[in-house]
N, C-alpha and C positions, 0 to 999 in steps of 0.2 A: 302276835308278832308286832303289831303297832305299839303295844305297851312297852315291849322290850326296846324297840327303836327309840321311843320317846324317852325312856329312862337313860338309854345310852347317850342321847343328845344332851340330856340334863347334866349327866356326870361330866361329859366333855366340856360343857360350858362352865361348870364350877371349877374344873381343873384349869381352864384357860384363865379364869378370873383370879384364881389363887396364885398363878404363876406370873401374873401381869407385872408385879413389882420387880421380877428378875429378868424381864425381857431386855435384850440388848438393843441399845440405840445405835443404829448404823450410821447416823449422821455425825460426822466428825466436827469437832469444835476448832479444828486447826486446818490450815491449807498452806501450800507452798506457792510463793510468788517468785518466779525466776527472772533474773536480769542477766543477759539479754532475754527478751521475751521469746524464747525459742526452746525447743527440746532437742536440738542437734548441736553437737559440739565436736571439737577436735582436740587432740593432745596439744597442750600449750595454751588452750583457751582458759579464760577466767570465768568462773561461775559465781554469781552472787545470788543468794537465796534469802528472801524475807519470809519469816514464819508468821503468818497471820493467825491470831488467836481471838476467840470470842471474848467479849467484855467480861472482865473479872477473872479471867483465867491466868493463874500465876505460872510462870515458867522458871523452874529451878535450873535445868540444863537440857541440852539437846545433843544427841550424838547422831551424826549423819553417816550413812552408808551408801555405797554404790554397789548394788547387789548385796553380797555378803562381805564386801571389802569396806572396812572402817575408814572413813575419810578424816573426820575431825569432830572434836567435842567443843561446844560453845556454851557460854553461860547465859547469854541474852537471847539465843534462839536463831540469830541470823548467821549465815555462812558466807565466807569469802574464800574461795578455793580455786587453785589453778591445777588443771589436770596435767599429770606428768607421766606416770608409769602404770596407770590403771588398765585393767582388761577392757578391750574394746567391745563394741556391740550395743545391743539394746539391754538396758538394765533399769531396775527400779531405783530411783534416787529416794532413799528412805530416811525419814527423820523419826528417831525415837525420842519422845518428849517426856521428861520426868518432871512431875509436879506433885508436891505434897505426898511423896512416897508412892505415887501411882505412875504408871507408864502408859502412854498412848502412842500410836504410830500413824503417820501419814506418809504417802508416797506419790511420786510422779515419775512415769517412765521417760527416760531420755536415751538418746543414741550418741555414742562416742565413737568418732572415726579417728583414723591415723592422721597425722599432720604432714605426711610425706607420700607422694605418689609412688606406686611400685616401679622398680627399675625393670626395664624391658630387656629380655635376653633372646638370643637366637641360638642356633646350634650348627655344628659341623659333624657329619657322619664320618667316623674313624674306621669302623669295621662293620660288616654285616654277617649274621649267622642264621642258619636255618631255624625256623620255629614251627612247631606242630600246628597245622591248620585246624585241628579239632580241639584246640585249647582256647576256650572262651576265657581269656586271662582275667582273673580277679585279684590275685596277689602274686607278687614276684619278689624273691629275697635271696641274697647270698648268705650262707652260714659256713664258716670254716672253708671258704673258697668254693663251696658247692652251691649250685643254683637250684632253688625250690620254687614250685609254682602251684597255685590253687586255681582250679577252673570251675566255671559255673554252669547254670541251667539245671532245671529239675530233670533227673534221670541221666544227667551227663556230668555231674560235678565230681571232681577228683582232687587228690593231693598227689604231686609228682616231684621226683628228683630228676633233673634234666642235665644232660651233657651240653655245656655251653657251645662247644665247637661244632657239634653235629646236630644238635636239637633232639637227639635220641632221648626217649623217656627211659631212664635207668631203673626206676622204681615207682610204683604207683599204688594207690588204694582208692577205690570208689567210695563216694559218699552216698548214703541211702537216698533213694530217689525222691523222697518227700522233703529233702533239704536242697536249697540253692546255695552252694558254697560261695564265699566271698573272700575277703582279704586274709593274709597270714602274716605272722611274725614269729621269730624263733628266739627263745631265751633259755640258756642253760640246758641245751639238748632237748628242749620241748618245743613242738610246733603248736601254735595257737591259730585256729582257723575259725573265722566267723561264718555265720549263715545269714541270709538276707532278711527274711521276714519271720523266721522261726524263733527268734529271741534266745538262741542258744549258740555257744561256740564249742568246738571240740579241741581236745588236747591230745597230741600224739608224741610218741618217742621218735626223735629225729632219725635214729638209726634203723629201727625195725618198722616204723609206721604203725606200731601197735597203739590202739586207742587207749589212753590212760584215764580219761575223764571228760567232763563237760563243765561249762560255766554259763551262767545266765546273765543277761543284761536287761534291765527293766526300765531304766530312766531314758535311755537313748531311743531314738525313733526306730532305727533298723540297724543291720550290720552291713557296712560297706568296706572301708579300708582299715588296716591295722599296721602299726609300727611301734617302735619302742626306743627309749634311751636307757640310761643307767637307773633312772628313778621311776619312770612311768611307762605304761603302754598307752598309745594314742589311738583312738577309734573314731572314725567318721561314720555318720549315719544318714547322709543325704541332705541334711539341713546345714545351717551355718555352724553348727556345733562340732567341735572335736573334743571328745571326752578323754579325761585322764583316768586311767584304770590302775589300781594297785596290781603290780606284777605278780604278787604272791597269791592274792585272792581273786583277782580280776574284777573287784568291786569298783563301780563308777564313783570316783571321789569328787570330781568337779568337771568343768568344761571351759573351753575358750570359744569365742566366736570369731570367724574369719572375716576380716574387715579391711577394706582399702581406705583411701582418703575420701572416698565418695560413696561407696556401696558396701552392702553386706553380701558376701558371696555364699552361695549354696552349691549343691551337687558335687562337692569334693569327694573323690572316690578313693582310688588306691593310694596308699601313703608310703613314704620312705623317709627315714631319718638320715640326714646327710650334714655332717659338720655343724651340728647344733641347730639345724633348722628342719622343719617338716616340709617335704616336697609332696604335692598332692595333685593328681590328675583331676581335671574338671570334666565330669561325665558329658560325653557327646560334644566336647570342645577339643581344640588342638592345643590348649594351654595347660601348663603345669605351674601351680602357685607355689611360691617359696614363703613359708609362714614362720613368724616368730612364735615359738611355743609358749612364751611368757604371757603375751597379751593378745595374740591372735592376729597381729598386723600382717597383711600380705605385703611383704617387702620386695618381692620380685615376681615376674611372670615370664615363663619361657614359652616362646611361640614356636610350636612344632608344625606350622603350616608347611605343606609339601612333603612331609615324611611319608604319608600314606601312599603318595604317588610313586614312591620308590619300590613298592611291593610288586611281586610278580602275580599276585592273585587279587589285586585291588578291584578289578572289574567284577569279580564274583562275590564280593563282600556286600553285606547289608549296610547301606550308608548310615542308617539310624543306630544300629546296635553294634556293628563290628568296628568299634572306634578305638582310638588311642587309649590304652589302659595297661599299665605295668611299668613300674620303675624299680630298678634294682641297682644298688650301689655296692661295689666290692671295695670295702674299706682297706683291704690288704694291698690292692693295686691302685686305688683311687679312680677306678674306671666306672662310668655310669652307663646303664643300658636301659633302653625303652622298647616296648612293643605294643601290640594291641590285640583285641579280641579276634581270634581266628586268623591273625596275620601270619604270613608265611616267613616273616623275617624278624629277627631280634637285632636291634641296632645298638652299637657302641657309639656314644655321642660325646662331643665336647661342647660345653656351654660357654657362650661368649656374650658379653654385653653388646646390645644393639646400639 
């Protein structure tokens, strides 16, 4: 046994020596020097980058990227760039350096904020409607004038068609008890429903509620909220990321990060597409963010303080979990509705700048 062990060690040593010439040197011969000496910027700011190179290193050209977005190509290596329409958030500032037909890469993480503070909005209650108190609302959406709702909790999750005026559940299907249902959106007579931690979504026929299939999501953290426009499905996952999904395959193509002029926002939950913007509940808060889908800028915040106090069952609700969640916009009427988890009321609201 000792002989075998010694022989094995000898072979491993010889292999290590023979491969020594191919080992990768992880020490870069390049570095980025930022001016101003900061890693935080806003749209409109000017960024100057000096590329430091080891003695004798020739630079043919350098291409700079912010994340995967190409910024500029330079011949001498240095960058002078003004941020304009880039995606906001934390991104690697990456330099691809071309020298003698070789390419090396060096990067530095920076944070890009919006240059304008969010506009603050308040609300006026126009009408109130009954809402089922056993509905732990996760998703809420109108389709062809009809209201649909997804409810959560393990063993209590469901998909429902609901009468707006009475709150009556007109049609429903239970989700298997090992799944915690989350947000929904409806495209071309198909309902897409997320689950929380299970990494899978369900597809239903909007008329029969027959399950047509499933889809997986692997890059995003969890399943939270879901909405869509004519080009993409948008999915929140509890982080600052909102993912852009292919509506045909549900594959995660890219993401935006939700950012104000000072902070990166997380915990964005139920989503709704309204007039070219993404509206997003902030979990356990009374605010709804209005998000630019191109760059992630939070352009407005709706303050719904006081809405929960209008409920008839407010005193019996869990203050931690039974919170504002559920935004539904009826594009045919231009009316906006909000509710919360296990709330007894669905509110039609009008949004006003504060």
